[in-house]
Kinemage of the C-alpha trace (Angstrom):
@kinemage 1
@onewidth
@group {chain A} dominant
@subgroup {mainchain}
@vectorlist {calphas} color= white
{ca met a 1} P -33.694 20.464 3.259
{ca asn a 2} L -35.062 17.167 2.059
{ca asp a 3} L -36.802 15.581 5.029
{ca ala a 4} L -38.078 12.525 3.238
{ca pro a 5} L -37.333 9.240 4.933
{ca ala a 6} L -33.956 7.808 3.988
{ca gly a 7} L -35.473 4.880 2.171
{ca arg a 8} L -37.569 7.096 -0.140
{ca arg a 9} L -34.935 9.658 -1.052
{ca thr a 10} L -34.327 9.740 -4.769
{ca val a 11} L -31.499 10.904 -6.943
{ca gly a 12} L -31.300 14.508 -8.091
{ca val a 13} L -29.108 17.067 -9.831
{ca val a 14} L -25.935 16.030 -7.955
{ca phe a 15} L -26.335 12.410 -9.048
{ca trp a 16} L -26.929 13.182 -12.724
{ca ala a 17} L -24.265 15.912 -12.956
{ca ser a 18} L -21.658 13.695 -11.243
{ca leu a 19} L -22.536 10.714 -13.419
{ca ala a 20} L -22.385 12.824 -16.602
{ca ile a 21} L -18.943 14.246 -15.759
{ca ser a 22} L -17.623 10.778 -14.893
{ca ala a 23} L -19.057 9.299 -18.089
{ca leu a 24} L -17.486 12.082 -20.187
{ca phe a 25} L -14.106 11.360 -18.608
{ca val a 26} L -14.479 7.641 -19.416
{ca val a 27} L -15.469 8.399 -23.031
{ca trp a 28} L -12.554 10.858 -23.368
{ca gly a 29} L -10.174 8.156 -22.107
{ca val a 30} L -11.534 5.607 -24.599
{ca val a 31} L -11.654 7.910 -27.629
{ca ala a 32} L -8.500 10.011 -27.086
{ca pro a 33} L -6.300 8.538 -24.326
{ca glu a 34} L -3.149 10.393 -25.435
{ca his a 35} L -4.942 13.743 -25.519
{ca gln a 36} L -6.396 13.028 -22.080
{ca met a 37} L -2.970 12.248 -20.621
{ca ser a 38} L -1.253 15.276 -22.196
{ca thr a 39} L -4.042 17.572 -20.934
{ca met a 40} L -3.822 16.118 -17.427
{ca asn a 41} L -0.039 16.489 -17.473
{ca thr a 42} L -0.283 20.169 -18.453
{ca ala a 43} L -2.846 20.761 -15.707
{ca leu a 44} L -0.654 18.917 -13.204
{ca asn a 45} L 2.373 21.084 -13.948
{ca gly a 46} L 0.304 24.261 -13.734
{ca ile a 47} L -1.286 23.314 -10.400
{ca thr a 48} L 1.901 22.131 -8.697
{ca ser a 49} L 4.047 25.048 -9.863
{ca ser a 50} L 1.478 27.701 -8.842
{ca phe a 51} L -0.344 26.123 -5.888
{ca gly a 52} L 1.915 23.317 -4.662
{ca trp a 53} L 2.540 25.297 -1.456
{ca ala a 54} L -1.165 24.885 -0.551
{ca tyr a 55} L -0.740 21.100 -0.357
{ca leu a 56} L 2.031 21.678 2.206
{ca leu a 57} L 0.500 24.486 4.265
{ca leu a 58} L -3.135 23.408 4.578
{ca pro a 59} L -2.600 20.020 6.314
{ca leu a 60} L -0.219 21.668 8.821
{ca leu a 61} L -2.804 24.314 9.714
{ca leu a 62} L -5.445 21.602 10.102
{ca ile a 63} L -3.229 19.718 12.587
{ca ala a 64} L -2.862 22.882 14.674
{ca leu a 65} L -6.630 23.498 14.576
{ca leu a 66} L -7.463 19.924 15.655
{ca val a 67} L -5.006 19.943 18.568
{ca trp a 68} L -6.528 23.208 19.771
{ca leu a 69} L -10.081 21.830 19.445
{ca ala a 70} L -9.229 18.624 21.316
{ca phe a 71} L -7.993 20.496 24.375
{ca ser a 72} L -10.479 23.376 24.264
{ca arg a 73} L -13.885 23.382 25.941
{ca tyr a 74} L -15.319 22.012 22.674
{ca gly a 75} L -13.509 18.723 23.302
{ca arg a 76} L -16.380 17.617 25.590
{ca val a 77} L -19.054 18.081 22.913
{ca arg a 78} L -20.484 14.843 21.511
{ca leu a 79} L -21.093 14.042 17.858
{ca gly a 80} L -24.804 13.690 18.568
{ca ala a 81} L -27.083 14.370 21.492
{ca asp a 82} L -25.396 14.499 24.901
{ca glu a 83} L -27.048 11.222 25.871
{ca asp a 84} L -25.829 9.418 22.707
{ca arg a 85} L -23.199 6.718 23.169
{ca pro a 86} L -20.964 5.038 20.549
{ca glu a 87} L -22.589 2.540 18.190
{ca phe a 88} L -19.480 0.344 17.834
{ca ala a 89} L -17.055 -1.045 20.420
{ca thr a 90} L -13.784 0.918 20.465
{ca his a 91} L -11.666 -1.939 19.038
{ca thr a 92} L -14.165 -2.441 16.165
{ca trp a 93} L -14.279 1.320 15.579
{ca ile a 94} L -10.483 1.517 15.330
{ca ala a 95} L -10.352 -1.535 13.009
{ca met a 96} L -12.890 0.080 10.689
{ca ile a 97} L -10.939 3.360 10.707
{ca leu a 98} L -7.669 1.595 9.885
{ca cys a 99} L -8.831 -0.879 7.264
{ca ala a 100} L -11.796 0.583 5.471
{ca val a 101} L -10.008 3.881 5.016
{ca met a 102} L -6.420 3.554 3.841
{ca gly a 103} L -5.660 -0.129 3.446
{ca ile a 104} L -4.333 -0.703 -0.062
{ca gly a 105} L -1.691 1.996 0.270
{ca leu a 106} L -0.022 0.034 3.069
{ca val a 107} L 0.607 -2.849 0.674
{ca ser a 108} L 1.521 -0.661 -2.310
{ca tyr a 109} L 3.824 1.703 -0.388
{ca gly a 110} L 4.677 -0.020 2.927
{ca ile a 111} L 8.052 -1.106 1.550
{ca ala a 112} L 8.202 0.754 -1.766
{ca glu a 113} L 8.277 4.248 -0.268
{ca pro a 114} L 10.933 3.740 2.463
{ca ile a 115} L 13.244 1.754 0.181
{ca ser a 116} L 12.832 4.348 -2.628
{ca his a 117} L 13.762 7.171 -0.228
{ca phe a 118} L 16.676 5.090 1.080
{ca ala a 119} L 18.083 4.766 -2.449
{ca ala a 120} L 17.284 8.367 -3.423
{ca pro a 121} L 16.930 10.465 -0.239
{ca pro a 122} L 14.324 13.273 -0.299
{ca his a 123} L 15.727 16.668 -1.295
{ca ala a 124} L 19.241 15.078 -1.332
{ca leu a 125} L 19.390 15.466 2.473
{ca ala a 126} L 21.570 12.353 2.943
{ca glu a 127} L 23.962 10.134 1.028
{ca pro a 128} L 22.044 7.297 -0.733
{ca gly a 129} L 22.241 3.899 0.935
{ca thr a 130} L 23.645 5.148 4.256
{ca pro a 131} L 22.302 4.891 7.840
{ca gly a 132} L 21.341 8.582 7.601
{ca ala a 133} L 19.328 7.803 4.472
{ca ala a 134} L 17.583 4.954 6.351
{ca val a 135} L 16.337 7.287 9.088
{ca leu a 136} L 15.369 9.953 6.547
{ca ala a 137} L 13.488 7.353 4.470
{ca leu a 138} L 11.209 6.467 7.370
{ca gln a 139} L 10.909 10.083 8.518
{ca tyr a 140} L 9.465 11.097 5.135
{ca ser a 141} L 7.256 7.997 4.972
{ca phe a 142} L 5.831 9.056 8.355
{ca tyr a 143} L 5.294 12.547 6.935
{ca asp a 144} L 3.385 11.253 3.912
{ca trp a 145} L 1.202 8.772 5.831
{ca gly a 146} L 0.829 10.205 9.326
{ca leu a 147} L -0.656 13.260 10.986
{ca his a 148} L -0.980 15.353 7.814
{ca ala a 149} L -3.202 12.787 6.086
{ca trp a 150} L -5.323 12.089 9.137
{ca ala a 151} L -5.794 15.791 9.895
{ca ile a 152} L -7.573 16.181 6.543
{ca phe a 153} L -9.770 13.159 7.272
{ca ala a 154} L -10.461 14.197 10.869
{ca val a 155} L -11.622 17.709 9.924
{ca phe a 156} L -14.178 16.312 7.480
{ca gly a 157} L -15.245 13.558 9.869
{ca leu a 158} L -15.716 15.994 12.743
{ca ala a 159} L -17.604 18.585 10.723
{ca leu a 160} L -19.871 15.966 9.144
{ca gly a 161} L -20.486 14.065 12.385
{ca tyr a 162} L -21.368 17.297 14.178
{ca ser a 163} L -23.593 18.462 11.327
{ca met a 164} L -25.410 15.135 10.876
{ca tyr a 165} L -25.896 14.059 14.478
{ca arg a 166} L -25.898 17.246 16.531
{ca lys a 167} L -27.474 19.612 14.016
{ca gln a 168} L -29.680 16.973 12.331
{ca arg a 169} L -28.643 17.934 8.806
{ca pro a 170} L -28.285 15.552 5.842
{ca gly a 171} L -24.946 13.815 5.304
{ca leu a 172} L -23.792 16.150 2.544
{ca val a 173} L -20.717 18.358 2.341
{ca ser a 174} L -22.939 21.194 1.098
{ca ala a 175} L -24.940 20.994 4.362
{ca leu a 176} L -21.749 21.891 6.259
{ca phe a 177} L -21.793 25.286 4.509
{ca arg a 178} L -25.104 26.462 5.969
{ca pro a 179} L -23.434 28.659 8.605
{ca leu a 180} L -21.460 30.311 5.773
{ca leu a 181} L -23.867 30.295 2.820
{ca gly a 182} L -27.266 30.162 4.531
{ca arg a 183} L -30.049 29.078 2.172
{ca his a 184} L -27.612 29.074 -0.789
{ca ala a 185} L -26.090 25.881 0.639
{ca asp a 186} L -29.273 24.128 -0.549
{ca gly a 187} L -29.222 25.830 -3.963
{ca pro a 188} L -26.904 25.761 -7.001
{ca ala a 189} L -23.817 26.676 -4.918
{ca gly a 190} L -24.425 23.727 -2.609
{ca lys a 191} L -25.053 21.388 -5.541
{ca ala a 192} L -21.735 22.491 -7.102
{ca ile a 193} L -19.922 21.720 -3.823
{ca asp a 194} L -21.470 18.236 -3.741
{ca val a 195} L -20.530 17.554 -7.373
{ca phe a 196} L -16.919 18.634 -6.635
{ca thr a 197} L -16.996 16.283 -3.651
{ca val a 198} L -18.190 13.321 -5.704
{ca phe a 199} L -15.635 14.034 -8.438
{ca ala a 200} L -12.673 14.255 -6.034
{ca thr a 201} L -13.854 11.196 -4.087
{ca leu a 202} L -14.314 9.145 -7.234
{ca phe a 203} L -10.788 9.800 -8.479
{ca gly a 204} L -9.253 9.264 -5.056
{ca thr a 205} L -10.767 5.798 -4.968
{ca thr a 206} L -9.968 5.121 -8.587
{ca thr a 207} L -6.297 5.710 -7.734
{ca ser a 208} L -6.493 3.171 -4.908
{ca leu a 209} L -8.283 0.722 -7.179
{ca gly a 210} L -5.552 1.051 -9.790
{ca leu a 211} L -2.787 0.614 -7.214
{ca gly a 212} L -4.557 -2.456 -5.843
{ca ala a 213} L -4.857 -3.991 -9.296
{ca leu a 214} L -1.135 -3.442 -9.967
{ca gln a 215} L -0.254 -5.042 -6.628
{ca ile a 216} L -2.512 -8.092 -7.054
{ca asp a 217} L -1.287 -8.529 -10.645
{ca asn a 218} L 2.325 -8.683 -9.443
{ca gly a 219} L 1.458 -11.077 -6.601
{ca leu a 220} L -0.508 -13.505 -8.775
{ca asn a 221} L 2.375 -13.588 -11.230
{ca arg a 222} L 4.752 -14.658 -8.448
{ca ile a 223} L 2.400 -17.209 -6.909
{ca leu a 224} L 0.618 -18.705 -9.929
{ca gly a 225} L 2.770 -17.559 -12.836
{ca thr a 226} L -0.095 -15.601 -14.445
{ca pro a 227} L 0.939 -13.092 -17.127
{ca thr a 228} L 1.272 -9.488 -15.946
{ca gly a 229} L -0.034 -6.508 -17.871
{ca ala a 230} L -3.140 -4.552 -18.778
{ca thr a 231} L -5.346 -7.573 -19.570
{ca thr a 232} L -4.793 -9.196 -16.177
{ca gln a 233} L -5.224 -5.843 -14.411
{ca val a 234} L -8.561 -5.264 -16.176
{ca val a 235} L -9.789 -8.717 -15.138
{ca ile a 236} L -8.701 -8.015 -11.539
{ca val a 237} L -10.540 -4.663 -11.501
{ca val a 238} L -13.720 -6.271 -12.878
{ca val a 239} L -13.681 -9.147 -10.347
{ca val a 240} L -12.916 -6.892 -7.361
{ca thr a 241} L -15.500 -4.317 -8.498
{ca val a 242} L -18.168 -7.043 -8.348
{ca leu a 243} L -16.963 -8.061 -4.866
{ca phe a 244} L -16.876 -4.584 -3.348
{ca ser a 245} L -20.187 -3.554 -4.941
{ca leu a 246} L -21.900 -6.580 -3.364
{ca ser a 247} L -20.178 -5.859 -0.050
{ca ala a 248} L -21.278 -2.203 -0.121
{ca ala a 249} L -24.844 -3.282 -0.877
{ca ser a 250} L -24.834 -5.347 2.339
{ca gly a 251} L -24.280 -2.191 4.423
{ca val a 252} L -21.802 -0.785 6.959
{ca lys a 253} L -22.766 -3.117 9.794
{ca arg a 254} L -22.202 -6.278 7.780
{ca gly a 255} L -19.923 -6.193 4.730
{ca ile a 256} L -17.681 -3.242 5.594
{ca arg a 257} L -17.422 -4.143 9.289
{ca tyr a 258} L -16.509 -7.805 8.779
{ca thr a 259} L -14.008 -7.266 5.957
{ca ser a 260} L -12.327 -4.608 8.131
{ca glu a 261} L -11.933 -7.003 11.063
{ca ile a 262} L -10.602 -9.824 8.830
{ca asn a 263} L -8.158 -7.323 7.272
{ca leu a 264} L -6.785 -6.359 10.645
{ca ser a 265} L -6.227 -10.011 11.580
{ca val a 266} L -4.344 -10.876 8.361
{ca ala a 267} L -2.288 -7.655 8.549
{ca ser a 268} L -1.382 -8.386 12.190
{ca val a 269} L -0.164 -11.908 11.324
{ca leu a 270} L 2.104 -10.566 8.550
{ca phe a 271} L 3.334 -7.722 10.749
{ca leu a 272} L 4.299 -9.991 13.678
{ca phe a 273} L 5.866 -12.560 11.322
{ca val a 274} L 8.273 -9.980 9.836
{ca leu a 275} L 8.881 -8.215 13.168
{ca phe a 276} L 9.973 -11.345 15.037
{ca leu a 277} L 11.740 -13.184 12.200
{ca gly a 278} L 13.463 -10.021 11.005
{ca pro a 279} L 16.104 -7.907 12.775
{ca thr a 280} L 13.792 -7.009 15.687
{ca ala a 281} L 16.207 -4.857 17.713
{ca phe a 282} L 17.292 -2.939 14.590
{ca leu a 283} L 13.654 -2.320 13.596
{ca val a 284} L 12.700 -0.997 17.043
{ca ser a 285} L 15.758 1.281 17.149
{ca leu a 286} L 15.140 2.545 13.620
{ca phe a 287} L 11.486 3.231 14.460
{ca leu a 288} L 12.399 5.251 17.566
{ca glu a 289} L 15.170 7.255 15.884
{ca ser a 290} L 13.012 8.005 12.839
{ca leu a 291} L 10.120 9.018 15.081
{ca gly a 292} L 12.446 11.345 17.007
{ca gln a 293} L 13.719 12.973 13.815
{ca tyr a 294} L 10.137 13.234 12.487
{ca gly a 295} L 9.172 15.098 15.667
{ca ser a 296} L 12.228 17.338 15.841
{ca glu a 297} L 12.057 18.410 12.173
{ca phe a 298} L 8.261 18.415 11.936
{ca leu a 299} L 7.787 22.077 10.974
{ca leu a 300} L 10.757 22.260 8.624
{ca met a 301} L 9.765 19.038 6.860
{ca ser a 302} L 6.108 20.097 6.580
{ca leu a 303} L 6.987 23.346 4.808
{ca arg a 304} L 9.919 22.266 2.622
{ca gly a 305} L 8.835 23.125 -0.931
{ca pro a 306} L 10.453 23.391 -4.365
{ca ala a 307} L 12.099 26.813 -3.986
{ca phe a 308} L 15.411 25.269 -5.080
{ca gly a 309} L 14.121 22.632 -7.476
{ca asp a 310} L 12.761 19.187 -6.530
{ca thr a 311} L 9.388 19.867 -8.213
{ca glu a 312} L 9.458 16.498 -9.990
{ca trp a 313} L 10.249 14.659 -6.735
{ca leu a 314} L 7.430 16.498 -4.947
{ca gln a 315} L 4.986 15.642 -7.748
{ca gly a 316} L 5.861 11.962 -7.419
{ca trp a 317} L 5.690 11.866 -3.620
{ca thr a 318} L 4.585 14.710 -1.335
{ca tyr a 319} L 2.201 16.542 -3.682
{ca phe a 320} L 0.757 13.259 -4.895
{ca met a 321} L 0.265 11.943 -1.353
{ca met a 322} L -1.297 15.156 -0.026
{ca ala a 323} L -3.564 15.429 -3.092
{ca trp a 324} L -4.565 11.793 -2.593
{ca trp a 325} L -5.540 12.551 1.012
{ca val a 326} L -7.429 15.691 -0.043
{ca ser a 327} L -9.370 13.706 -2.645
{ca trp a 328} L -10.171 11.079 0.009
{ca gly a 329} L -11.114 13.762 2.558
{ca ala a 330} L -14.861 13.794 2.034
{ca phe a 331} L -15.113 10.038 1.542
{ca val a 332} L -13.168 9.256 4.697
{ca gly a 333} L -14.934 12.081 6.529
{ca val a 334} L -18.392 10.742 5.674
{ca phe a 335} L -17.313 7.248 6.655
{ca leu a 336} L -15.704 8.391 9.923
{ca ala a 337} L -18.832 10.385 10.758
{ca arg a 338} L -21.043 7.393 9.955
{ca ile a 339} L -19.197 5.132 12.438
{ca ser a 340} L -18.476 7.754 15.140
{ca arg a 341} L -21.870 8.854 16.424
{ca gly a 342} L -21.747 9.390 20.185
{ca arg a 343} L -17.975 10.003 20.378
{ca thr a 344} L -16.763 13.265 21.932
{ca ile a 345} L -14.782 15.699 19.806
{ca arg a 346} L -11.727 15.115 22.019
{ca gln a 347} L -11.936 11.320 21.755
{ca phe a 348} L -12.526 11.501 18.002
{ca ile a 349} L -9.530 13.773 17.368
{ca leu a 350} L -7.077 11.917 19.613
{ca val a 351} L -8.001 8.491 18.209
{ca val a 352} L -8.318 9.509 14.545
{ca leu a 353} L -5.058 11.506 14.568
{ca gly a 354} L -3.108 9.217 16.872
{ca met a 355} L -4.037 5.560 16.368
{ca pro a 356} L -3.790 5.276 12.557
{ca ser a 357} L -0.615 7.403 12.511
{ca leu a 358} L 1.113 5.161 15.077
{ca ala a 359} L -0.112 2.017 13.319
{ca phe a 360} L 1.193 3.278 9.978
{ca phe a 361} L 4.524 4.346 11.521
{ca ala a 362} L 4.958 0.860 12.971
{ca trp a 363} L 3.978 -0.778 9.653
{ca phe a 364} L 6.448 1.288 7.607
{ca ser a 365} L 9.187 0.732 10.202
{ca val a 366} L 8.818 -3.052 10.269
{ca phe a 367} L 8.369 -3.700 6.548
{ca gly a 368} L 10.349 -0.767 5.139
{ca gly a 369} L 12.999 -1.180 7.855
{ca ser a 370} L 13.391 -4.892 7.031
{ca ala a 371} L 13.959 -4.080 3.353
{ca ile a 372} L 16.476 -1.360 4.289
{ca asp a 373} L 18.323 -3.791 6.584
{ca leu a 374} L 18.476 -6.416 3.829
{ca asp a 375} L 19.975 -3.894 1.382
{ca leu a 376} L 22.361 -2.435 3.996
{ca asn a 377} L 23.555 -5.685 5.534
{ca gly a 378} L 22.207 -8.589 3.505
{ca gly a 379} L 23.603 -7.932 0.035
{ca thr a 380} L 20.184 -7.683 -1.626
{ca asp a 381} L 19.003 -5.042 -4.105
{ca ile a 382} L 15.385 -4.464 -3.128
{ca ala a 383} L 15.827 -0.774 -3.979
{ca gly a 384} L 16.790 -1.688 -7.540
{ca ala a 385} L 13.855 -4.081 -7.930
{ca thr a 386} L 11.499 -1.403 -6.582
{ca ala a 387} L 12.862 1.228 -8.972
{ca ala a 388} L 12.155 -1.185 -11.839
{ca asp a 389} L 8.663 -2.069 -10.563
{ca leu a 390} L 7.156 -0.342 -7.533
{ca asn a 391} L 4.700 -3.214 -7.024
{ca ser a 392} L 7.419 -5.832 -6.593
{ca ala a 393} L 8.807 -4.346 -3.352
{ca phe a 394} L 6.675 -6.317 -0.891
{ca phe a 395} L 7.187 -9.645 -2.670
{ca val a 396} L 10.938 -9.224 -3.202
{ca thr a 397} L 11.374 -8.468 0.524
{ca leu a 398} L 9.253 -11.393 1.742
{ca ala a 399} L 11.213 -13.710 -0.584
{ca glu a 400} L 14.145 -13.256 1.848
{ca phe a 401} L 12.060 -14.618 4.758
{ca pro a 402} L 10.903 -18.203 5.477
{ca leu a 403} L 7.725 -19.470 3.759
{ca pro a 404} L 7.850 -16.935 0.899
{ca met a 405} L 4.949 -18.496 -1.028
{ca val a 406} L 2.729 -18.459 2.074
{ca thr a 407} L 3.520 -14.831 2.887
{ca ala a 408} L 3.139 -13.760 -0.746
{ca thr a 409} L -0.290 -15.399 -0.766
{ca leu a 410} L -1.186 -13.542 2.439
{ca val a 411} L -0.121 -10.250 0.826
{ca val a 412} L -2.384 -10.893 -2.169
{ca ile a 413} L -5.288 -11.821 0.139
{ca leu a 414} L -4.597 -8.670 2.165
{ca ala a 415} L -4.483 -6.546 -0.989
{ca val a 416} L -7.824 -7.991 -2.165
{ca leu a 417} L -9.444 -7.465 1.258
{ca phe a 418} L -8.069 -3.922 1.593
{ca phe a 419} L -9.204 -3.293 -1.972
{ca val a 420} L -12.729 -4.527 -1.200
{ca ser a 421} L -13.141 -2.859 2.214
{ca gly a 422} L -11.844 0.528 1.026
{ca ala a 423} L -13.747 0.542 -2.245
{ca asp a 424} L -17.045 -0.654 -0.796
{ca ala a 425} L -16.876 2.054 1.876
{ca asn a 426} L -16.277 4.536 -0.945
{ca thr a 427} L -19.174 3.178 -3.022
{ca tyr a 428} L -21.432 3.560 -0.001
{ca val a 429} L -20.265 7.169 0.457
{ca leu a 430} L -20.768 8.031 -3.244
{ca gly a 431} L -24.284 6.595 -2.977
{ca met a 432} L -24.917 8.692 0.127
{ca leu a 433} L -23.560 11.900 -1.446
{ca thr a 434} L -25.735 11.500 -4.561
{ca thr a 435} L -29.023 10.611 -2.786
{ca his a 436} L -29.474 13.740 -0.658
{ca gly a 437} L -27.356 12.351 2.186
{ca ser a 438} L -29.383 9.171 2.704
{ca ile a 439} L -27.616 6.854 5.176
{ca gln a 440} L -29.159 3.881 3.346
{ca pro a 441} L -28.605 4.447 -0.393
{ca arg a 442} L -30.554 2.072 -2.618
{ca thr a 443} L -28.698 -0.969 -3.952
{ca pro a 444} L -28.950 0.002 -7.681
{ca ile a 445} L -27.245 3.339 -6.877
{ca leu a 446} L -24.431 1.536 -5.032
{ca leu a 447} L -23.941 -0.941 -7.874
{ca leu a 448} L -23.873 1.870 -10.447
{ca trp a 449} L -21.159 3.812 -8.575
{ca gly a 450} L -19.186 0.587 -8.164
{ca ala a 451} L -19.289 0.080 -11.930
{ca val a 452} L -18.283 3.709 -12.668
{ca thr a 453} L -15.324 3.482 -10.262
{ca gly a 454} L -14.163 0.241 -11.882
{ca ala a 455} L -14.509 1.698 -15.399
{ca leu a 456} L -12.433 4.768 -14.494
{ca ala a 457} L -9.712 2.604 -12.954
{ca ile a 458} L -9.531 0.507 -16.133
{ca ile a 459} L -9.305 3.622 -18.360
{ca leu a 460} L -6.445 5.105 -16.317
{ca leu a 461} L -4.540 1.813 -16.045
{ca ile a 462} L -4.696 1.253 -19.808
{ca ser a 463} L -3.846 4.845 -20.731
{ca gly a 464} L -0.912 5.480 -18.406
{ca gly a 465} L -0.614 3.156 -15.407
{ca leu a 466} L 0.725 4.599 -12.154
{ca asn a 467} L 1.672 7.971 -13.678
{ca ala a 468} L -1.870 8.456 -14.982
{ca leu a 469} L -3.311 7.624 -11.560
{ca gln a 470} L -0.989 10.115 -9.832
{ca gln a 471} L -1.626 12.904 -12.320
{ca thr a 472} L -5.393 12.543 -12.239
{ca val a 473} L -5.728 12.526 -8.470
{ca ile a 474} L -3.678 15.745 -8.101
{ca val a 475} L -5.713 17.541 -10.784
{ca ala a 476} L -9.091 16.285 -9.492
{ca ser a 477} L -8.309 17.266 -5.906
{ca ala a 478} L -7.185 20.861 -6.605
{ca pro a 479} L -10.619 22.599 -6.424
{ca phe a 480} L -11.283 20.668 -3.255
{ca leu a 481} L -8.620 22.611 -1.350
{ca val a 482} L -11.016 25.589 -1.414
{ca val a 483} L -13.866 23.372 -0.191
{ca ile a 484} L -11.757 22.276 2.813
{ca val a 485} L -11.174 25.909 3.841
{ca gly a 486} L -14.923 26.542 3.605
{ca val a 487} L -15.658 23.461 5.716
{ca val a 488} L -13.294 24.679 8.458
{ca val a 489} L -14.787 28.196 8.560
{ca ser a 490} L -18.346 26.834 8.623
{ca phe a 491} L -17.561 24.266 11.318
{ca leu a 492} L -15.994 26.904 13.580
{ca arg a 493} L -19.087 29.091 13.135
{ca asp a 494} L -21.220 26.095 14.088
{ca leu a 495} L -19.189 25.442 17.233
{ca arg a 496} L -19.726 29.007 18.422
{ca thr a 497} L -23.381 28.066 19.019
{ca glu a 498} L -22.273 25.670 21.793
{ca pro a 499} L -22.862 27.045 25.323
{ca ala a 500} L -19.825 28.573 27.033
{ca thr a 501} L -20.367 26.651 30.276
{ca ala a 502} L -19.603 22.973 30.916
{ca pro a 503} L -22.104 20.791 29.050
{ca cys a 504} L -25.322 19.945 30.823
{ca pro a 505} L -26.920 17.095 28.821
{ca his a 506} L -30.422 18.426 28.189
{ca his a 507} L -29.585 22.130 28.083
{ca asp a 508} L -26.548 21.628 25.789
{ca his a 509} L -28.348 19.560 23.201
{ca gly a 510} L -31.365 21.812 23.262
{ca thr a 511} L -29.267 24.900 22.660
{ca ala a 512} L -27.473 23.273 19.725
{ca ala a 513} L -30.734 22.147 18.179
{ca gln a 514} L -32.331 25.567 18.635
{ca ala a 515} L -29.318 27.319 17.186
{ca asp a 516} L -29.721 25.350 13.981
{ca glu a 517} L -33.466 25.879 13.676
{ca pro a 518} L -33.273 28.767 11.167
{ca ala a 519} L -30.974 26.724 8.905
{ca arg a 520} L -33.303 23.727 8.988
{ca thr a 521} L -36.351 25.717 8.062
{ca gly a 522} L -34.572 27.963 5.598
């Protein structure tokens, strides 16, 4: 293990290997974009046809594991020493979880996904455009954005927080494998795991960056009349890359924390505006009924695969979403661990699984439900506009409410802030992963990863737009499914070192520290 002080840790094999792979992908995209896209498409079809079931089964198993952990004796264990207490106030902690983690997707898909499912119900389970389709649309939006996504994030966050703060290991995914791999976790096998982690994380963020650029491009066109297309999207990516790189360089306690809190305020204003000026009673009823159907069909929905077709639909929605969450798993896990020192395992699981899921359910119900109501009862065709351009959904819906220019401007501001807060958290994590787990990566490293992320987003936007982003994230995340299984096995082995009796502060921490002593010296 590298025990050098955080400030003096330098880059190593993981940094150079990750940078080389990323650079090769950029060069490939510049020199032969069509070949790159056809190769990725072939890989996508191979992965989803052979291993698509893994994207359905794994998140469900993780949910079951987390629920068991929360209510087992391990729920009392802290992510840190027994005397450690949380670094951030609970409301700030929740704001950072919500905004710095999954923000831009709420703008890109908050209306687009429910209204798309309303017009073309998943697996043809309802007649398009009917009340049944409305409930199904939200049910499947909840599925894509709720417990399944947050289970992946929570497992990584828990394992990393436990490893970093209770076992005093570096903040690397490879360090989680010490109970499984022993000294090999610090050798070539561990380095390969860390490179896989960086690669998956990079493409997960690149996808978000691309989606953000598409959204801001559409919004600026509506507000200022700017031309839409690749040129504007490239300019947007460059400007936002500069912003989030500078924000990441200012650290978690400043840039990431403050942008997260501003995000939450702007999002809350928009949310309350649509809730109270829209069909409030309808939205509440639709939320409750959809939540009930989500709960009652949870197992069936979680395991419904392409046995009878629907592969293309799954590639566009469920597989893409689950792969996106898998690729974000390490990034979000590192970030959750970084802000959760001192929390108990029970508190961490209940908040990380519950709060974001409920917040996202409410968001999709209010915005998606308003669009569905307008199409059902208001004579609009938001579904048609969304089918033509996914990124127009939010703006077309808000155009039916008072002050459309003001709300459209707020959406663009929100998209930029979500873009910045999510991407700067990611840049920080990439810096951490490629500097031996340093919790204070040097500014040049952060700026370099910001530039690489921006360059990849530009390549994918120019070569294939949204389809390219979706394809790449599924392909890049596939090897990471194996890493997740390894993380779970290693974490459970780690937990077995906890004493069987109720925690006693000094004895408990001492036992945990002693149990890890061979790994730290090995």
